[in-house]
N, C-alpha and C positions, 0 to 999 in steps of 0.2 A: 645543765645545758637547757636552753630554751626548747620547749616542745613544739613550738610553731615554726614551720619551715620558713627559711628566708625567701622572701618573695621577689626574686630577681631571675632573669634568664642567666644561664651559666654556660660558658663556652670554653674552648681549649685553644691555646697557642702552642704549636709544636715546631721544633727546629730540626727535626730529623737528627737528633743528637747521636753522635758516634761514640760508642763505648770502647774503652780500652780492650784490646783483643778482638775487636770486630771491625767491619768494613762499612762504608756508606750503604752498600746493598743490604746489609743487616739492619741498618738504621731505617731504611725505607720499609722493610717488612715490619719492624717494630712500630713505625708510625701508622701503617695500615691496621695493624692489630689494635692499636690504641683507638683509632678512629672508629673501628667497628664496635669496640667495647663501649665507648662513650655515646655512640649513636643509640645503642640498646638502653643505656641508662637515661637517655632523654636530654643530653646536652644539645644546645642550639646550633653552635658553629664549631667547625674545626678549621683553624687558620694555620698557615705556615708562613715563615718569614724569610725574606731574601738576605743571605749573607754570603760573603765571598772570602776565599783565601783563609778559611778557618778550619783546622783539622777536626774540630769537634762538631761542626755544623755542616750537614750535607744537603741543605735545602736551597742551594744556589740557583738551580734551574727551577724556580718556584712554580711557574705555570705548568711545566711538564709533570712535576711531582703532584700538583693538585689534580691533574687528570687521573693519575694513578689512584689517589685517595678517593676521588669522586666515583671512579669506576668500581671501587671495591665496597662502596656504601650505597645506601638507598634513599635516605631521608635527610640526614644532617646537612646543614649548609656548609659549603667548603669555600675557602677564600684565602686571600693573601693578607698577612699581617706583618709586613706588607711587601708589595712590590716597590722597589726604590726607583721611582719614575725617572729621575735624572739620568739613570743608567741606561735608559731605553728610549727608542722613538715612540711617541704616543700612539702612532698608527699600529706598530707591532703589538703593543699592549692591548689595544682595542681588538685586534684580530685574534690574539691568543685567548683573551677572556670571552670574546664573542664565540669562539670555537667551544670553549668550556660550557658556556651558557646554552649553546645549541645542543650539545651532547647531554647536558644535565640541567634541563630547564627548571628555573625557579630555585636553584640551589647555590648559585655562585655569588660571592662577594668580592669586591675589589678594593682592598685597603692600600692606600698610597702614602709613601714616605719620601722625604727629600734627602735624607742622609744616604751616603754611599753603601752602608752596610758592610764596611770594611775599612782598611787603613788607606792612607792617602796615596801610597804607591800603587796599590791595586785599583783604587778609584781612577787614577790616571789611565791605567790599562783598560778599564771598562769604558771610560768616557773619551778616550783617545784625545782628539784635538779640542773637545768640547768640555774643558775643565770647569767652566763657569755655569754648567747646566743647572746646578742646584739653585742659583739665583733666578732661574726662569721657571721655577716650580709652579707658580700660579698660572702662568701662560700655558704650561704643558698640560695642566689639569683641564683648562678650558679647551685646548685642542683635542684632548682625549674625549671630553664630553661632546664635542662637535662631531667626532667620528661615530660615537655611539648614538647620536640623536637620530630620530626618525625623520627630522627635517633637513638633514644634510643633503644638499643638492650640488655640492662642490665637485670639482674634478677628482678629488681623492676620496675614495670610499673604503670603509672597513667592512669587508665581506669574508666571513660573518662578523657580526658585531652591531651593525647599523640597526637601530630601532629596537634593540633588545633591552630588557629591564635588568641591568646589572648595577646594584647599589654600590656607590662609591663612598668610601670612608676616608677621612684624613687622619693619618697617624702622626704622633709626635711625642717628643720627650722634652719640649720647651714651650714657652709661651708664644713663640712665632707661629707655630702650627695652630694654636688656639685661635688667634686672630683670623687666620686664613679660613679655617673650618667655619667660623662664625659668619664671616662676610659672604661665604659661598653657600651658606645654608645646608651644610653637609654634616652627617654624624661624625663624632670625634672620639678616637681611641687613644689613650695615653699609656706610654710605656713605663709605668711606675714599677715594673718588676726589676728594672736595672737603673732607672734614672728618676727617683722619686722626688728630687729636690723642688721642682717647680710644679708638681701635681696640683696643689690647691690653687695656686695663682692661675694656672692654665685653665682649670675648670671654671673659675670665677670669671675670667675674661671671656671664655667661650659662651657662657650663659648670658652674661651682660651684653655682649656685642652681637649675639645671634640675630640673623635676619632670615625670616621664613623664605623658603624657596619652593620651586616646583618639586623638589626632592624631599623636603622635610618641613613640617609646619611649626615644630618647636624643637628645642635642643635635645639631643640624645647623646649620652656619654657612656663610654665603656673604659674601664681601667684594667690593666693587666697586672696580676700579682703572682708571686711564687707560692705554691702550697704543697707541702709534703705532709700527708696524714697517715697515721698508722694506729695500731691498737693501743699503744701507749706513747706517752711523751718521749720516753727513753728510746724506744724503737725508731720513732720519727726523727729524733735528733741524730741518731746514728746514721740513718739513711741520708740525712742532709749533709753529712761530711763529704760525700761524693761531689755534691754541688759546690760546697765551700772550696774543695781542692781545685775544681775546674775554674772557679771564679778567681782563685789566687793566681792562676796562670795568666788571666787577663790583667790583673794588677801588676804582675811581675814582667809582663811582656813575653811570657813563655807559654804559648797556648798548648793545651793538651786535650786529649780525649777525656770523656767522663770516666774517672777511675772508680774502683770499688770503694765502699765505705770503710772507714777505720773506727776503732773504738774511741779514739780521742784525737782532737786537733792540736793538743799540746805538743810543742816542738815542731809543728808543721808551719804554723803562722807565728809572726811576731806581734808585738803589741800594736805597732802602727798598722800592720796589715789587717789585724782584727778590727780595729776602729774604722779603717777605710771600708772594709767589707760590710760592716754593720750599717754604715751610712748609706752605701749603695743599695743595700737589701732591706731597707726600712719596711717595704711592703712585701714582706716574706712571712708566711704563717706556717708554723711547724708544730706538730703535736698530735695528740689524740683527737677524736671527734669533738669532745667537749672543749678542748683548748682551741682548736681551729674555729669552732663555732663562735666562741667569744671574740676571737681576733677578727674574723670576717665581719661579724655584726658591728663591731666598733669601727671598722674601716668604712662600711656602708653608711653608718650613722654620720661619720665625719665628712665623707665625700658626696653622699647622695647620688652616686653614679647609678645609671639605669641598668647596667649590665656588667657582670664580672667575667673576665676571661683569664684563664689560669694556665700556668706552665709548671711542670714538675720534672726536674732533672733527678731521676732516681736510677741507679745502676741496675738493680734487679727489676726485670720487666714485670714480673708478677706483682711485686710490691708497688710498682708504679700504677698498674691497673687498679690495685686495691685502694691506693691513695685517691684516685679519681672516683672510685665507687663510694668510699667513705665521705668524701666531700659532697658528692651529689645527694647523699641521704640527708644532708643538712638543709637542702633547698626544697621549697614547695614544688 
């Protein structure tokens, strides 16, 4: 294992994952416990993502939950990874995050995505008569920036929100978002933890097309990866079976809460499902400190991302905290 710490900021993406036998309320308490833990370890950000109609994910009311996390921590940056902007009026998002920034100044990030964060039926329920909202994503971002600007003199004002320094990030899992982040001169975060196929193409496009802006003078990239670390490779691989089982539910269209680990996945997945899952989870690093260290360094060497954000779906909460602790020890 390399004795020199990895020189990158390290952050957390959390989905308030609901465990089998527990409720969303339990998930919220687990998320706060994790945020407090990684804050002490020196992680930079704690982000939460908007999802809907998923029994395993309780972070649907993202802005509300971020207030709970920010209120229970002191220094770590708290933000959305992300808010699915087409699901909301830009003014409401400006007011919500303006409120958060007013309460917790200098600690709030606003990551924006264009996907609904759910299935199409639920998306229609969210967007009601505005089903084409995703096609207006660039205009919605500009409207949101207008409301947050100190120069806004229009009849519609975001109070609170106006004039506050709330960094906006563009999130994506395809090359479309890379073009948008580049032309707008905004930092770019890629969802390689579940959609790795276009990661390298998107990073290349973003860097080549980037135009400096009042927000950012050069490209800044962050990639999300799955990491499960333990004392041994065998222990980490056993912990990962919870994650595999939950992900199988996504592949099969039968969503489930995060289940306890099993000794073996044999007989649980078939050959096709295993291959599909391995393809989706290319950016997943599981093992001992030494194993994860090698994997993370290889990922950074290939992608040259400026920051790593990590998610870990582990059933045992003490083991999850330890995974983040082991990972942090690899970084400078």
